[in-house]
N, CA and C atoms of all chains as a GROMACS GRO file, in nm:
protein
  591
    1MET      N    1  12.273  11.697  10.487
    1MET     CA    2  12.137  11.792  10.562
    1MET      C    3  12.114  11.738  10.640
    2LEU      N    4  12.148  11.877  10.730
    2LEU     CA    5  12.126  11.892  10.901
    2LEU      C    6  11.982  11.945  10.907
    3SER      N    7  11.916  12.014  10.808
    3SER     CA    8  11.795  12.051  10.830
    3SER      C    9  11.701  11.958  10.827
    4MET      N   10  11.696  11.849  10.766
    4MET     CA   11  11.617  11.734  10.754
    4MET      C   12  11.605  11.675  10.866
    5GLU      N   13  11.752  11.628  10.924
    5GLU     CA   14  11.782  11.558  11.056
    5GLU      C   15  11.711  11.605  11.175
    6ARG      N   16  11.693  11.763  11.164
    6ARG     CA   17  11.671  11.832  11.296
    6ARG      C   18  11.517  11.801  11.295
    7ILE      N   19  11.441  11.761  11.153
    7ILE     CA   20  11.302  11.749  11.191
    7ILE      C   21  11.258  11.672  11.294
    8PRO      N   22  11.136  11.708  11.384
    8PRO     CA   23  11.129  11.624  11.515
    8PRO      C   24  11.057  11.476  11.458
    9GLU      N   25  11.068  11.374  11.546
    9GLU     CA   26  10.993  11.239  11.528
    9GLU      C   27  11.042  11.199  11.382
   10GLN      N   28  11.191  11.268  11.330
   10GLN     CA   29  11.194  11.226  11.163
   10GLN      C   30  11.294  11.069  11.218
   11ILE      N   31  11.260  10.977  11.136
   11ILE     CA   32  11.332  10.850  11.138
   11ILE      C   33  11.392  10.768  11.004
   12GLY      N   34  11.350  10.904  10.865
   12GLY     CA   35  11.430  10.862  10.760
   12GLY      C   36  11.389  10.966  10.668
   13TYR      N   37  11.467  11.018  10.574
   13TYR     CA   38  11.455  11.100  10.492
   13TYR      C   39  11.542  11.110  10.377
   14LEU      N   40  11.502  11.108  10.256
   14LEU     CA   41  11.527  11.126  10.116
   14LEU      C   42  11.509  11.229  10.037
   15VAL      N   43  11.591  11.304   9.990
   15VAL     CA   44  11.572  11.399   9.894
   15VAL      C   45  11.637  11.372   9.758
   16LEU      N   46  11.529  11.377   9.639
   16LEU     CA   47  11.569  11.352   9.557
   16LEU      C   48  11.579  11.460   9.399
   17LYS      N   49  11.632  11.434   9.309
   17LYS     CA   50  11.629  11.540   9.201
   17LYS      C   51  11.487  11.523   9.122
   18GLU      N   52  11.468  11.603   9.024
   18GLU     CA   53  11.346  11.600   9.001
   18GLU      C   54  11.318  11.441   8.902
   19ASP      N   55  11.459  11.422   8.816
   19ASP     CA   56  11.454  11.283   8.746
   19ASP      C   57  11.457  11.189   8.841
   20GLY      N   58  11.472  11.180   8.960
   20GLY     CA   59  11.451  11.087   9.039
   20GLY      C   60  11.555  11.030   9.116
   21ALA      N   61  11.669  11.074   9.092
   21ALA     CA   62  11.810  11.047   9.166
   21ALA      C   63  11.824  11.074   9.307
   22VAL      N   64  11.896  11.004   9.378
   22VAL     CA   65  11.911  11.098   9.539
   22VAL      C   66  12.002  11.121   9.519
   23LEU      N   67  12.011  11.231   9.588
   23LEU     CA   68  12.079  11.362   9.644
   23LEU      C   69  12.140  11.341   9.760
   24THR      N   70  12.047  11.378   9.853
   24THR     CA   71  12.083  11.336  10.007
   24THR      C   72  11.994  11.224  10.076
   25SER      N   73  12.013  11.120  10.208
   25SER     CA   74  11.881  11.046  10.195
   25SER      C   75  12.005  11.025  10.394
   26GLY      N   76  11.904  10.996  10.469
   26GLY     CA   77  11.967  10.938  10.591
   26GLY      C   78  11.876  10.843  10.664
   27GLY      N   79  11.912  10.776  10.782
   27GLY     CA   80  11.828  10.719  10.871
   27GLY      C   81  11.753  10.610  10.794
   28GLU      N   82  11.659  10.559  10.796
   28GLU     CA   83  11.583  10.444  10.736
   28GLU      C   84  11.566  10.461  10.591
   29LEU      N   85  11.580  10.545  10.563
   29LEU     CA   86  11.575  10.527  10.411
   29LEU      C   87  11.685  10.581  10.331
   30GLU      N   88  11.813  10.537  10.404
   30GLU     CA   89  11.976  10.592  10.359
   30GLU      C   90  11.949  10.514  10.242
   31ASN      N   91  11.958  10.539  10.167
   31ASN     CA   92  12.012  10.499  10.025
   31ASN      C   93  11.915  10.384   9.939
   32ASP      N   94  11.765  10.430  10.000
   32ASP     CA   95  11.674  10.329   9.937
   32ASP      C   96  11.581  10.403   9.850
   33GLU      N   97  11.678  10.330   9.737
   33GLU     CA   98  11.634  10.340   9.569
   33GLU      C   99  11.515  10.291   9.578
   34ARG      N  100  11.487  10.170   9.580
   34ARG     CA  101  11.328  10.101   9.601
   34ARG      C  102  11.200  10.218   9.621
   35ILE      N  103  11.252  10.298   9.780
   35ILE     CA  104  11.126  10.360   9.814
   35ILE      C  105  11.116  10.503   9.656
   36ALA      N  106  11.244  10.540   9.680
   36ALA     CA  107  11.284  10.657   9.554
   36ALA      C  108  11.175  10.621   9.434
   37ASN      N  109  11.214  10.546   9.394
   37ASN     CA  110  11.135  10.497   9.246
   37ASN      C  111  10.972  10.475   9.268
   38ILE      N  112  10.944  10.405   9.396
   38ILE     CA  113  10.799  10.387   9.428
   38ILE      C  114  10.730  10.512   9.422
   39ILE      N  115  10.806  10.634   9.488
   39ILE     CA  116  10.740  10.769   9.503
   39ILE      C  117  10.761  10.878   9.377
   40MET      N  118  10.822  10.839   9.300
   40MET     CA  119  10.849  10.905   9.190
   40MET      C  120  10.743  10.852   9.101
   41SER      N  121  10.698  10.716   9.097
   41SER     CA  122  10.605  10.705   9.018
   41SER      C  123  10.470  10.728   9.068
   42LEU      N  124  10.437  10.747   9.192
   42LEU     CA  125  10.348  10.781   9.264
   42LEU      C  126  10.326  10.953   9.185
   43ILE      N  127  10.430  11.012   9.220
   43ILE     CA  128  10.402  11.163   9.174
   43ILE      C  129  10.352  11.165   9.051
   44THR      N  130  10.404  11.092   8.944
   44THR     CA  131  10.392  11.109   8.819
   44THR      C  132  10.222  11.070   8.819
   45LEU      N  133  10.183  10.992   8.872
   45LEU     CA  134  10.042  10.935   8.846
   45LEU      C  135   9.942  11.043   8.931
   46THR      N  136   9.996  11.084   9.000
   46THR     CA  137   9.938  11.224   9.071
   46THR      C  138   9.887  11.346   9.002
   47ASP      N  139   9.972  11.337   8.899
   47ASP     CA  140   9.921  11.477   8.788
   47ASP      C  141   9.854  11.490   8.763
   48THR      N  142   9.734  11.447   8.755
   48THR     CA  143   9.596  11.521   8.704
   48THR      C  144   9.508  11.411   8.806
   49ILE      N  145   9.453  11.435   8.918
   49ILE     CA  146   9.357  11.356   8.965
   49ILE      C  147   9.187  11.318   8.914
   50ASP      N  148   9.094  11.445   8.938
   50ASP     CA  149   9.004  11.462   8.908
   50ASP      C  150   8.951  11.569   8.830
   51PRO      N  151   8.922  11.600   8.721
   51PRO     CA  152   8.916  11.727   8.644
   51PRO      C  153   8.779  11.798   8.732
   52LYS      N  154   8.710  11.712   8.744
   52LYS     CA  155   8.569  11.770   8.805
   52LYS      C  156   8.616  11.856   8.920
   53ALA      N  157   8.682  11.791   9.009
   53ALA     CA  158   8.700  11.831   9.164
   53ALA      C  159   8.818  11.926   9.160
   54PHE      N  160   8.903  11.895   9.117
   54PHE     CA  161   9.045  12.000   9.099
   54PHE      C  162   9.068  12.075   8.967
   55ALA      N  163   9.060  12.204   8.952
   55ALA     CA  164   9.074  12.264   8.842
   55ALA      C  165   9.205  12.200   8.788
   56SER      N  166   9.255  12.226   8.646
   56SER     CA  167   9.353  12.190   8.608
   56SER      C  168   9.480  12.260   8.628
   57ASP      N  169   9.473  12.391   8.678
   57ASP     CA  170   9.607  12.464   8.730
   57ASP      C  171   9.594  12.436   8.858
   58GLU      N  172   9.516  12.324   8.946
   58GLU     CA  173   9.492  12.340   9.096
   58GLU      C  174   9.611  12.204   9.118
   59THR      N  175   9.700  12.231   9.165
   59THR     CA  176   9.823  12.124   9.151
   59THR      C  177   9.836  12.114   9.348
   60PHE      N  178   9.901  11.958   9.337
   60PHE     CA  179   9.905  11.927   9.476
   60PHE      C  180  10.037  11.966   9.560
   61ASN      N  181  10.040  12.018   9.626
   61ASN     CA  182  10.140  12.093   9.708
   61ASN      C  183  10.228  11.974   9.794
   62LYS      N  184  10.141  11.886   9.852
   62LYS     CA  185  10.189  11.768   9.988
   62LYS      C  186  10.148  11.663   9.949
   63ILE      N  187  10.200  11.546   9.971
   63ILE     CA  188  10.119  11.423   9.934
   63ILE      C  189  10.190  11.359  10.081
   64SER      N  190  10.073  11.287  10.175
   64SER     CA  191  10.120  11.227  10.310
   64SER      C  192  10.077  11.073  10.272
   65ILE      N  193  10.146  10.989  10.312
   65ILE     CA  194  10.118  10.804  10.361
   65ILE      C  195  10.125  10.788  10.444
   66THR      N  196   9.979  10.766  10.550
   66THR     CA  197   9.978  10.764  10.704
   66THR      C  198   9.966  10.583  10.749
   67TYR      N  199  10.072  10.541  10.775
   67TYR     CA  200  10.060  10.385  10.866
   67TYR      C  201  10.004  10.422  10.994
   68GLU      N  202   9.990  10.318  11.049
   68GLU     CA  203   9.925  10.326  11.206
   68GLU      C  204  10.029  10.390  11.298
   69ASP      N  205  10.170  10.366  11.287
   69ASP     CA  206  10.243  10.402  11.358
   69ASP      C  207  10.351  10.495  11.319
   70HIS      N  208  10.356  10.509  11.175
   70HIS     CA  209  10.436  10.583  11.069
   70HIS      C  210  10.394  10.636  10.992
   71CYS      N  211  10.444  10.791  10.910
   71CYS     CA  212  10.378  10.818  10.795
   71CYS      C  213  10.533  10.833  10.715
   72TYR      N  214  10.472  10.879  10.584
   72TYR     CA  215  10.553  10.944  10.492
   72TYR      C  216  10.505  11.098  10.460
   73VAL      N  217  10.628  11.162  10.449
   73VAL     CA  218  10.532  11.314  10.376
   73VAL      C  219  10.644  11.344  10.270
   74ILE      N  220  10.556  11.378  10.180
   74ILE     CA  221  10.661  11.422  10.037
   74ILE      C  222  10.609  11.549  10.000
   75CYS      N  223  10.721  11.651   9.935
   75CYS     CA  224  10.644  11.763   9.927
   75CYS      C  225  10.758  11.804   9.809
   76LEU      N  226  10.785  11.914   9.701
   76LEU     CA  227  10.837  11.970   9.615
   76LEU      C  228  10.857  12.057   9.649
   77SER      N  229  11.026  12.112   9.724
   77SER     CA  230  11.087  12.229   9.713
   77SER      C  231  11.214  12.271   9.667
   78ASN      N  232  11.204  12.391   9.552
   78ASN     CA  233  11.364  12.385   9.521
   78ASN      C  234  11.404  12.314   9.391
   79LYS      N  235  11.283  12.287   9.342
   79LYS     CA  236  11.304  12.221   9.244
   79LYS      C  237  11.357  12.052   9.299
   80LYS      N  238  11.356  12.021   9.427
   80LYS     CA  239  11.381  11.873   9.492
   80LYS      C  240  11.280  11.806   9.523
   81VAL      N  241  11.254  11.680   9.535
   81VAL     CA  242  11.155  11.623   9.614
   81VAL      C  243  11.216  11.556   9.740
   82HIS      N  244  11.115  11.634   9.841
   82HIS     CA  245  11.189  11.599   9.974
   82HIS      C  246  11.071  11.498  10.040
   83ILE      N  247  11.125  11.397  10.083
   83ILE     CA  248  11.064  11.249  10.144
   83ILE      C  249  11.097  11.231  10.301
   84VAL      N  250  11.004  11.288  10.414
   84VAL     CA  251  11.034  11.209  10.525
   84VAL      C  252  10.970  11.109  10.587
   85LYS      N  253  11.015  11.054  10.640
   85LYS     CA  254  10.976  10.925  10.715
   85LYS      C  255  10.976  10.971  10.885
   86LYS      N  256  10.832  10.951  10.906
   86LYS     CA  257  10.798  11.001  11.059
   86LYS      C  258  10.716  10.922  11.143
   87LYS      N  259  10.817  10.940  11.252
   87LYS     CA  260  10.692  10.828  11.381
   87LYS      C  261  10.569  10.874  11.430
   88ILE      N  262  10.475  10.838  11.412
   88ILE     CA  263  10.354  10.882  11.486
   88ILE      C  264  10.357  10.848  11.622
   89THR      N  265  10.323  10.964  11.680
   89THR     CA  266  10.354  10.918  11.881
   89THR      C  267  10.156  10.992  11.905
   90ALA      N  268  10.107  10.872  11.958
   90ALA     CA  269   9.996  10.971  12.021
   90ALA      C  270   9.968  11.080  12.073
   91LEU      N  271   9.884  11.136  12.091
   91LEU     CA  272   9.886  11.263  12.150
   91LEU      C  273   9.791  11.234  12.243
   92THR      N  274   9.824  11.265  12.368
   92THR     CA  275   9.709  11.304  12.429
   92THR      C  276   9.625  11.416  12.437
   93SER      N  277   9.519  11.398  12.531
   93SER     CA  278   9.392  11.479  12.486
   93SER      C  279   9.460  11.664  12.528
   94SER      N  280   9.551  11.674  12.651
   94SER     CA  281   9.595  11.798  12.670
   94SER      C  282   9.687  11.865  12.575
   95GLN      N  283   9.782  11.746  12.532
   95GLN     CA  284   9.887  11.795  12.406
   95GLN      C  285   9.751  11.837  12.268
   96GLU      N  286   9.647  11.731  12.240
   96GLU     CA  287   9.610  11.800  12.103
   96GLU      C  288   9.580  11.942  12.126
   97GLN      N  289   9.473  11.938  12.219
   97GLN     CA  290   9.424  12.071  12.279
   97GLN      C  291   9.550  12.206  12.272
   98GLN      N  292   9.650  12.175  12.337
   98GLN     CA  293   9.760  12.261  12.327
   98GLN      C  294   9.784  12.335  12.153
   99GLN      N  295   9.791  12.204  12.074
   99GLN     CA  296   9.809  12.229  11.942
   99GLN      C  297   9.722  12.292  11.879
  100GLN      N  298   9.618  12.252  11.927
  100GLN     CA  299   9.504  12.360  11.846
  100GLN      C  300   9.495  12.473  11.910
  101HIS      N  301   9.530  12.532  12.010
  101HIS     CA  302   9.549  12.638  12.050
  101HIS      C  303   9.654  12.736  12.007
  102LEU      N  304   9.766  12.636  11.962
  102LEU     CA  305   9.872  12.743  11.923
  102LEU      C  306   9.876  12.846  11.814
  103PRO      N  307   9.829  12.843  11.726
  103PRO     CA  308   9.784  12.918  11.627
  103PRO      C  309   9.720  13.028  11.652
  104VAL      N  310   9.610  12.990  11.741
  104VAL     CA  311   9.561  13.123  11.818
  104VAL      C  312   9.676  13.255  11.896
  105ILE      N  313   9.728  13.120  11.959
  105ILE     CA  314   9.828  13.247  12.067
  105ILE      C  315   9.924  13.303  11.970
  106ALA      N  316  10.000  13.232  11.872
  106ALA     CA  317  10.058  13.307  11.822
  106ALA      C  318  10.041  13.393  11.710
  107MET      N  319   7.273   9.571   9.716
  107MET     CA  320   7.413   9.591   9.748
  107MET      C  321   7.419   9.742   9.683
  108GLU      N  322   7.405   9.763   9.541
  108GLU     CA  323   7.413   9.926   9.538
  108GLU      C  324   7.333  10.017   9.651
  109ARG      N  325   7.220   9.986   9.695
  109ARG     CA  326   7.127  10.082   9.728
  109ARG      C  327   7.243  10.091   9.889
  110ASN      N  328   7.368  10.000   9.916
  110ASN     CA  329   7.425   9.990  10.076
  110ASN      C  330   7.536  10.108  10.002
  111LEU      N  331   7.569  10.060   9.903
  111LEU     CA  332   7.696  10.163   9.880
  111LEU      C  333   7.657  10.308   9.840
  112GLU      N  334   7.535  10.302   9.776
  112GLU     CA  335   7.466  10.469   9.727
  112GLU      C  336   7.439  10.525   9.906
  113LYS      N  337   7.412  10.446   9.978
  113LYS     CA  338   7.359  10.519  10.120
  113LYS      C  339   7.513  10.579  10.197
  114THR      N  340   7.631  10.456  10.171
  114THR     CA  341   7.709  10.505  10.232
  114THR      C  342   7.786  10.625  10.146
  115MET      N  343   7.813  10.629  10.018
  115MET     CA  344   7.858  10.732   9.965
  115MET      C  345   7.765  10.925  10.012
  116ASP      N  346   7.580  10.843  10.007
  116ASP     CA  347   7.551  10.959  10.050
  116ASP      C  348   7.571  11.043  10.204
  117ASN      N  349   7.628  10.943  10.296
  117ASN     CA  350   7.667  10.968  10.424
  117ASN      C  351   7.807  11.022  10.411
  118VAL      N  352   7.896  10.991  10.349
  118VAL     CA  353   7.976  11.070  10.327
  118VAL      C  354   8.029  11.178  10.296
  119THR      N  355   7.923  11.238  10.123
  119THR     CA  356   7.950  11.348  10.092
  119THR      C  357   7.816  11.463  10.190
  120ASN      N  358   7.775  11.418  10.302
  120ASN     CA  359   7.703  11.484  10.400
  120ASN      C  360   7.782  11.586  10.464
  121VAL      N  361   7.893  11.494  10.485
  121VAL     CA  362   7.938  11.551  10.598
  121VAL      C  363   7.987  11.686  10.546
  122GLU      N  364   8.018  11.765  10.665
  122GLU     CA  365   8.070  11.918  10.649
  122GLU      C  366   8.239  11.897  10.581
  123GLY      N  367   8.203  12.000  10.492
  123GLY     CA  368   8.365  12.011  10.411
  123GLY      C  369   8.356  11.935  10.290
  124VAL      N  370   8.316  11.793  10.285
  124VAL     CA  371   8.349  11.684  10.205
  124VAL      C  372   8.261  11.724  10.048
  125ILE      N  373   8.344  11.743   9.961
  125ILE     CA  374   8.284  11.780   9.810
  125ILE      C  375   8.259  11.695   9.728
  126GLY      N  376   8.311  11.567   9.733
  126GLY     CA  377   8.272  11.433   9.644
  126GLY      C  378   8.361  11.338   9.698
  127CYS      N  379   8.251  11.224   9.660
  127CYS     CA  380   8.340  11.086   9.678
  127CYS      C  381   8.343  11.002   9.575
  128ILE      N  382   8.442  10.897   9.547
  128ILE     CA  383   8.441  10.806   9.456
  128ILE      C  384   8.478  10.627   9.526
  129LEU      N  385   8.416  10.546   9.442
  129LEU     CA  386   8.424  10.425   9.494
  129LEU      C  387   8.513  10.332   9.375
  130ALA      N  388   8.615  10.274   9.368
  130ALA     CA  389   8.637  10.193   9.232
  130ALA      C  390   8.695  10.055   9.282
  131ASP      N  391   8.656   9.944   9.218
  131ASP     CA  392   8.722   9.817   9.248
  131ASP      C  393   8.877   9.813   9.211
  132ARG      N  394   8.910   9.663   9.244
  132ARG     CA  395   9.029   9.614   9.248
  132ARG      C  396   9.087   9.661   9.086
  133GLN      N  397   9.025   9.628   9.005
  133GLN     CA  398   9.084   9.672   8.881
  133GLN      C  399   9.047   9.854   8.819
  134GLY      N  400   9.004   9.904   8.925
  134GLY     CA  401   8.997  10.014   8.882
  134GLY      C  402   8.879  10.067   8.801
  135LEU      N  403   8.764   9.979   8.846
  135LEU     CA  404   8.671  10.006   8.767
  135LEU      C  405   8.586  10.117   8.893
  136CYS      N  406   8.468  10.228   8.820
  136CYS     CA  407   8.409  10.268   8.895
  136CYS      C  408   8.300  10.237   8.941
  137LEU      N  409   8.267  10.205   9.069
  137LEU     CA  410   8.162  10.145   9.163
  137LEU      C  411   8.058  10.250   9.196
  138GLY      N  412   8.121  10.375   9.215
  138GLY     CA  413   7.986  10.522   9.185
  138GLY      C  414   8.082  10.616   9.243
  139ALA      N  415   8.001  10.742   9.221
  139ALA     CA  416   8.073  10.871   9.262
  139ALA      C  417   7.958  10.953   9.290
  140LYS      N  418   7.964  11.054   9.369
  140LYS     CA  419   7.898  11.101   9.413
  140LYS      C  420   7.947  11.266   9.441
  141GLY      N  421   7.884  11.351   9.438
  141GLY     CA  422   7.908  11.482   9.485
  141GLY      C  423   8.036  11.582   9.336
  142SER      N  424   8.093  11.635   9.375
  142SER     CA  425   8.165  11.658   9.285
  142SER      C  426   8.308  11.593   9.257
  143ALA      N  427   8.289  11.433   9.168
  143ALA     CA  428   8.364  11.351   9.158
  143ALA      C  429   8.335  11.289   9.044
  144SER      N  430   8.403  11.303   8.932
  144SER     CA  431   8.420  11.191   8.825
  144SER      C  432   8.450  11.074   8.821
  145GLY      N  433   8.375  10.992   8.754
  145GLY     CA  434   8.389  10.867   8.724
  145GLY      C  435   8.519  10.797   8.652
  146GLN      N  436   8.586  10.895   8.587
  146GLN     CA  437   8.669  10.863   8.516
  146GLN      C  438   8.816  10.863   8.611
  147SER      N  439   8.810  10.921   8.704
  147SER     CA  440   8.921  10.936   8.792
  147SER      C  441   8.962  10.776   8.886
  148ALA      N  442   8.820  10.719   8.838
  148ALA     CA  443   8.804  10.548   8.958
  148ALA      C  444   8.987  10.508   8.929
  149GLY      N  445   9.024  10.466   8.756
  149GLY     CA  446   9.149  10.386   8.771
  149GLY      C  447   9.258  10.452   8.850
  150LEU      N  448   9.264  10.575   8.811
  150LEU     CA  449   9.362  10.694   8.866
  150LEU      C  450   9.382  10.619   9.015
  151ILE      N  451   9.284  10.652   9.078
  151ILE     CA  452   9.262  10.608   9.247
  151ILE      C  453   9.320  10.478   9.267
  152ALA      N  454   9.273  10.408   9.187
  152ALA     CA  455   9.297  10.251   9.217
  152ALA      C  456   9.468  10.236   9.168
  153ALA      N  457   9.502  10.296   9.094
  153ALA     CA  458   9.669  10.280   9.063
  153ALA      C  459   9.713  10.331   9.167
  154ILE      N  460   9.672  10.452   9.259
  154ILE     CA  461   9.756  10.491   9.346
  154ILE      C  462   9.762  10.399   9.444
  155ALA      N  463   9.659  10.375   9.490
  155ALA     CA  464   9.630  10.300   9.571
  155ALA      C  465   9.757  10.160   9.567
  156ASP      N  466   9.744  10.123   9.468
  156ASP     CA  467   9.857   9.999   9.406
  156ASP      C  468   9.996   9.978   9.419
  157GLU      N  469  10.019  10.174   9.384
  157GLU     CA  470  10.169  10.194   9.387
  157GLU      C  471  10.215  10.241   9.508
  158VAL      N  472  10.103  10.260   9.607
  158VAL     CA  473  10.151  10.282   9.740
  158VAL      C  474  10.141  10.130   9.832
  159ALA      N  475  10.066  10.066   9.770
  159ALA     CA  476  10.092   9.916   9.843
  159ALA      C  477  10.213   9.857   9.876
  160LYS      N  478  10.310   9.920   9.737
  160LYS     CA  479  10.416   9.870   9.716
  160LYS      C  480  10.525   9.915   9.830
  161LEU      N  481  10.509  10.022   9.858
  161LEU     CA  482  10.569  10.094   9.965
  161LEU      C  483  10.603   9.979  10.105
  162GLU      N  484  10.551   9.909  10.127
  162GLU     CA  485  10.543   9.840  10.259
  162GLU      C  486  10.440   9.732  10.249
  163PRO      N  487  10.459   9.619  10.202
  163PRO     CA  488  10.348   9.515  10.123
  163PRO      C  489  10.287   9.481  10.271
  164GLU      N  490  10.388   9.452  10.417
  164GLU     CA  491  10.351   9.382  10.521
  164GLU      C  492  10.264   9.458  10.553
  165SER      N  493  10.239   9.559  10.566
  165SER     CA  494  10.172   9.693  10.692
  165SER      C  495  10.055   9.659  10.596
  166ASN      N  496   9.987   9.706  10.691
  166ASN     CA  497   9.826   9.726  10.679
  166ASN      C  498   9.787   9.908  10.583
  167ALA      N  499   9.689   9.862  10.503
  167ALA     CA  500   9.672   9.969  10.371
  167ALA      C  501   9.680  10.087  10.478
  168PRO      N  502   9.768  10.206  10.389
  168PRO     CA  503   9.779  10.327  10.456
  168PRO      C  504   9.679  10.429  10.398
  169ILE      N  505   9.689  10.559  10.475
  169ILE     CA  506   9.612  10.619  10.434
  169ILE      C  507   9.705  10.745  10.344
  170ILE      N  508   9.621  10.753  10.186
  170ILE     CA  509   9.706  10.881  10.131
  170ILE      C  510   9.623  10.988  10.134
  171ALA      N  511   9.699  11.096  10.152
  171ALA     CA  512   9.616  11.227  10.138
  171ALA      C  513   9.694  11.319  10.026
  172LEU      N  514   9.666  11.420   9.954
  172LEU     CA  515   9.710  11.489   9.856
  172LEU      C  516   9.646  11.595   9.878
  173GLU      N  517   9.752  11.716   9.904
  173GLU     CA  518   9.701  11.837   9.910
  173GLU      C  519   9.711  11.972   9.832
  174SER      N  520   9.616  12.016   9.809
  174SER     CA  521   9.656  12.137   9.716
  174SER      C  522   9.599  12.258   9.796
  175ASP      N  523   9.635  12.402   9.725
  175ASP     CA  524   9.622  12.484   9.834
  175ASP      C  525   9.475  12.525   9.951
  176ASN      N  526   9.370  12.462   9.840
  176ASN     CA  527   9.235  12.470   9.923
  176ASN      C  528   9.147  12.326   9.866
  177ARG      N  529   9.177  12.240   9.830
  177ARG     CA  530   9.145  12.101   9.819
  177ARG      C  531   9.250  11.967   9.920
  178GLN      N  532   9.159  11.890   9.923
  178GLN     CA  533   9.251  11.762   9.979
  178GLN      C  534   9.166  11.640   9.944
  179CYS      N  535   9.254  11.534   9.878
  179CYS     CA  536   9.246  11.429   9.842
  179CYS      C  537   9.250  11.312   9.938
  180ILE      N  538   9.190  11.216   9.983
  180ILE     CA  539   9.194  11.085  10.068
  180ILE      C  540   9.164  10.956  10.020
  181ILE      N  541   9.251  10.892   9.979
  181ILE     CA  542   9.266  10.754   9.945
  181ILE      C  543   9.261  10.605  10.026
  182GLN      N  544   9.195  10.524  10.028
  182GLN     CA  545   9.246  10.433  10.119
  182GLN      C  546   9.187  10.292  10.052
  183ARG      N  547   9.285  10.195  10.038
  183ARG     CA  548   9.197  10.079  10.029
  183ARG      C  549   9.098   9.985  10.140
  184GLN      N  550   8.990   9.909  10.119
  184GLN     CA  551   8.968   9.845  10.246
  184GLN      C  552   8.915   9.700  10.153
  185GLY      N  553   9.018   9.638  10.161
  185GLY     CA  554   8.999   9.502  10.111
  185GLY      C  555   8.995   9.519   9.984
  186PRO      N  556   8.834   9.497   9.870
  186PRO     CA  557   8.865   9.462   9.742
  186PRO      C  558   8.786   9.614   9.698
  187ILE      N  559   8.811   9.736   9.776
  187ILE     CA  560   8.753   9.859   9.717
  187ILE      C  561   8.837   9.959   9.786
  188VAL      N  562   8.858  10.037   9.677
  188VAL     CA  563   8.995  10.175   9.697
  188VAL      C  564   8.884  10.289   9.700
  189GLY      N  565   8.849  10.356   9.823
  189GLY     CA  566   8.775  10.447   9.849
  189GLY      C  567   8.875  10.607   9.808
  190ALA      N  568   8.779  10.713   9.791
  190ALA     CA  569   8.855  10.859   9.750
  190ALA      C  570   8.751  10.936   9.785
  191ILE      N  571   8.800  11.024   9.898
  191ILE     CA  572   8.690  11.143   9.933
  191ILE      C  573   8.794  11.262   9.914
  192TYR      N  574   8.700  11.416   9.856
  192TYR     CA  575   8.762  11.514   9.818
  192TYR      C  576   8.700  11.599   9.902
  193LYS      N  577   8.783  11.694   9.976
  193LYS     CA  578   8.799  11.777  10.077
  193LYS      C  579   8.806  11.904  10.031
  194ALA      N  580   8.722  12.023  10.094
  194ALA     CA  581   8.766  12.151  10.106
  194ALA      C  582   8.818  12.162  10.206
  195ILE      N  583   8.943  12.241  10.233
  195ILE     CA  584   9.029  12.219  10.381
  195ILE      C  585   8.958  12.417  10.387
  196SER      N  586   8.901  12.406  10.479
  196SER     CA  587   8.909  12.536  10.532
  196SER      C  588   8.996  12.599  10.595
  197PRO      N  589   9.005  12.776  10.549
  197PRO     CA  590   9.109  12.836  10.626
  197PRO      C  591   9.138  12.869  10.766
   0.00000   0.00000   0.00000
């Protein structure tokens, strides 16, 4: 999966089938079935969160788990669960401003 | 003690974009819910925090964010308490 490897700041990735089987993996998450199992049970848990705040047809499309210096981003695409572990580098204030302005320029 | 919790929850729900918040204890029992949040989801939120804690047991508790098209649910454990904040995402 070259496309997963090209994600900036990526330090590991996993692609799972809907039943939790590992399809491809790389970096720090290479063949990490422990993480895969935890993520699959997390996805099962998040099926219905709060009926009062979220409509029953409102589904989550992204989960992120953020630690101090890295994070995991999880999303479902093409019937596969994609998990990326990314390094977090603190942005300088000028970079932050630049990022905020990017969508406006585009 | 309840008064402190109530005040904290009021402060949180008064922030722009926040539609509700909920606090649960270690067992997943509801300590309080404000705004558009139901006490029934306290157990689920504590279970999510527990499940994620298994990822990296040595690291500090992470922030878990669940995103739908126009809402966001942010969960974090702070000591014996798990808190969740529901936010509306502005386009």
